[in-house]
Structure formats: structure tokens, C-alpha cells
C-alpha positions in Angstrom: 0.0 0.0 0.0 1.7 3.2 -1.1 0.6 6.4 0.6 4.1 7.7 1.4 4.4 8.9 5.0 0.8 7.8 5.6 1.4 4.3 4.2 1.7 2.5 7.5 -1.7 3.8 8.6 -3.3 2.9 5.3 -1.9 -0.6 5.5 -2.9 -0.9 9.2 -6.5 0.0 8.2 -6.6 -2.5 5.4 -5.2 -5.2 7.8 -7.7 -4.3 10.5 -10.6 -4.6 8.0 -9.4 -8.0 6.9 -9.2 -9.2 10.5 -12.7 -7.8 11.3 -14.3 -9.5 8.3 -12.6 -12.9 9.0 -10.6 -12.8 5.9 -7.5 -13.3 8.0 -6.6 -14.2 11.6 -3.2 -12.6 11.7 -1.5 -9.8 9.8 2.0 -8.4 9.6 2.0 -4.7 8.8 5.4 -3.3 7.7 6.4 0.3 7.0 9.7 0.6 5.2 11.4 3.4 3.2 14.8 4.1 1.6 14.5 7.8 1.1 18.3 8.1 0.5 17.6 6.9 -3.1 15.5 9.9 -3.9 17.2 12.8 -2.0 18.9 15.7 -3.8 22.0 16.0 -1.6 22.5 19.5 -2.8 19.1 20.6 -1.5 19.6 21.3 2.1 15.9 22.0 2.6 15.2 18.3 2.2 18.3 16.1 2.4 18.9 16.8 6.1 15.3 15.9 7.1 14.9 12.4 5.8 16.3 8.9 6.7 15.9 5.2 5.9 14.1 2.8 8.2 11.7 0.0 8.7 9.2 -1.0 11.5 6.4 -3.5 11.8 3.5 -4.7 14.0 1.8 -8.0 14.2 -2.0 -8.0 14.5 -4.2 -10.8 15.8 -7.9 -11.1 15.5 -9.6 -11.3 18.9 -13.4 -11.2 19.5 -14.8 -9.6 22.6 -11.7 -8.0 23.8 -11.3 -4.3 24.6 -7.8 -3.8 23.2 -6.6 -3.2 19.7 -7.6 -0.8 16.9 -10.8 1.0 18.0 -11.3 3.1 14.9 -9.3 4.6 12.0 -9.9 7.3 9.4 -8.1 8.0 6.2 -8.2 11.0 3.8 -6.6 12.1 0.5 -6.6 15.3 -1.5 -4.7 15.2 -4.8 -5.0 19.0 -5.3 -1.9 19.5 -3.3 0.3 17.0 -5.1 2.9 19.7 -6.2 3.7 20.7 -2.6 5.5 17.4 -1.8 6.4 15.1 -4.6 9.1 13.2 -6.5 10.0 14.9 -9.8 10.5 11.9 -11.9 9.9 8.2 -12.5 10.6 5.5 -15.0 7.6 6.5 -17.2 8.4 10.2 -17.3 12.1 10.8 -16.9 13.5 7.2 -16.9 15.1 8.1 -13.6 14.1 7.5 -10.0 13.6 11.3 -9.5 14.3 13.5 -6.5 12.1 14.6 -3.6 10.8 18.2 -3.9 9.0 20.0 -1.1 7.5 23.4 -0.3 8.1 23.2 3.4 6.1 26.1 4.7 2.9 25.1 2.8 3.3 21.5 3.8 3.7 22.6 7.5 0.4 24.6 7.3 -1.6 21.7 5.8 0.0 19.1 8.1 -0.9 20.9 11.4 -4.5 21.5 10.3 -5.1 18.1 8.8 -3.5 16.1 11.6 -5.3 17.9 14.3 -8.6 17.5 12.5 -8.2 13.8 11.8 -7.1 13.2 15.4 -10.3 14.8 16.7 -12.3 12.8 14.1 -11.1 9.4 15.3 -11.6 10.4 19.0 -15.1 11.4 18.3 -15.8 8.2 16.3 -14.4 6.2 19.3 -16.7 8.1 21.7 -13.7 9.6 23.5 -12.2 13.0 23.9 -8.7 14.3 23.3 -8.1 14.5 27.0 -8.5 10.7 27.2 -5.4 10.2 25.1 -2.4 8.7 26.9 0.1 8.9 24.0 0.1 10.4 20.5 2.4 8.3 18.3 2.9 10.5 15.2 4.6 10.4 11.9 8.0 11.9 12.6 7.9 14.7 10.0 9.8 17.3 12.0 9.7 18.7 15.5 7.9 21.9 14.5 4.9 20.0 13.1 4.8 17.7 16.2 4.8 20.6 18.6 2.3 22.7 16.6 -0.2 19.9 16.3 0.0 19.2 20.0 -0.6 22.8 20.8 -3.6 23.0 18.4 -5.1 20.1 20.2 -4.3 21.4 23.7 -2.1 18.3 24.4 1.0 18.6 26.5 4.2 17.9 24.5 5.1 15.3 27.1 2.4 13.0 25.7 3.8 12.9 22.2 6.3 10.2 21.3 9.2 11.9 19.5 12.0 10.0 17.7 12.7 12.3 14.8 15.9 13.4 16.5 17.1 9.8 16.4 16.5 8.7 12.9 15.0 11.7 11.0 11.8 11.5 8.9 11.6 7.8 7.8 8.2 8.3 6.1 6.1 5.1 6.4 8.5 3.6 8.9 8.3 6.4 11.4 5.0 5.5 13.1 6.0 1.9 13.9 9.5 3.1 14.9 8.0 5.6 17.4 5.6 3.0 18.7 8.5 0.6 19.3 10.4 3.3 21.1 7.5 4.1 23.4 6.9 0.5 24.3 10.6 -0.4 24.7 11.4 2.4 27.1 8.3 1.7 29.2 6.3 4.8 28.5 3.5 2.9 26.7 1.8 0.4 28.9 -1.0 -2.2 28.4 -4.3 -0.4 28.5 -3.0 2.9 27.3 -5.0 4.8 24.7 -2.9 5.7 21.8 -3.5 7.7 18.7 -1.3 7.0 15.7 -1.3 9.7 13.0 0.5 10.7 9.8 0.3 12.9 6.7 2.2 12.3 3.5 2.7 13.7 0.0 -0.3 13.9 -2.3 -1.7 14.7 0.2 -2.7 11.6 2.2 -3.4 11.6 5.9 -5.0 9.5 8.6 -5.2 8.4 12.2 -6.1 5.4 14.3 -7.2 5.2 17.9 -5.6 2.1 19.6 -6.1 0.6 23.0 -2.7 -0.9 23.6 
């Protein structure tokens, strides 16, 4: 499932739907990126922001339990495809192409869209933003993470931040942040998490999860 930085959440939603309908009992959802292949190393506005990485989760169908994916919501709007894109491809330039980004405009859309979809999933789950134990976001950059938290009225201490460790790894960043929060003991069984991401195109989404 290719939705760039939102890809992990798109794949998570597909896997969740398959488990709910009985099409599968288990699912392995992987987010992996090698952005180093498409970076313009002379463009300091982008090359210092991105990294390579991979992360994964295993899902198991359980009926009657109160843990797991409570609700997810996905969105896309192709009108903004020129704000964050790759300027090539085998069918157009016979090259891999390079990442291009209009950072300030992406920032503005990201903060608005992420805050809106987070509120959307919480409302769909019958919960409020104040119920959230941890936000596990796509690690775009620290400014977006902080601004989104402020827009929602969430303390920054409830946001898992790993962008300073491995940069923006696109679809890999949400599972990497989830692993960091679980491994260091911050995320505990029963905690209410919201996973969220926005990527080029634009695509964006969120999922409320009872860990």
C-alpha cells in the first residue's frame, strides 16, 4: 500500500478490516522506506530531514476484547500534489527522480489536517482528546509535532518523539516511534494511543488504539 508517509496507517486500516471480516486471523504490517535513493543531496531544505528505516507490527484477530484498533480514518486530496512530490519516475524521466517539497505550505496543511483527523477518530471512538495517553505520530519534524499538539491542547510530554534519532523515515516512522515508546516503558498495556500521519499527495489519517 503506497501512501508515502501515511502508508503505514493505510496498511494498518486494510489489515484491520481483513481481521474484522474474518478474511485473516493474523496480519504483519510493515512500514519501510529508503529515502536516500530519492534525495537531492544539494538541496539542504530536504536532504537533512529524511532517513531510511523500517518498522512492523503483528495484528491478531480477537473477538470480545477491549484492546486493539478502535477506529481509523483515512483521507486524501490530490489537489496539493505539487507541494510534496518526486520529480521523476521510469515512465516520465526514466530516472528515480528526486524529492521536492514546499516546506512552509506542507507545514500549514499538516498541522491542520493532523489535528482535524485526530479529533475525528476520537469522536468516532466516543472519546475525547483528554483521554489520550500517548500520541504516536509520523515523525515529519519537531515543529509539526509541537504545533499539532498545541492546536489540540495536548502537553508535549504526551507525544512520542523520535525524529531526533532517525530523521523522517516516512512510512517507517510511526512503527519506529511505537517501538520506542513500548521499549522504554512509557507505553503500557491499556493505554489509549492515537497513531497519525500525513504524506505527499496529500494523504493523511489516524487510528485510535487501545494498547
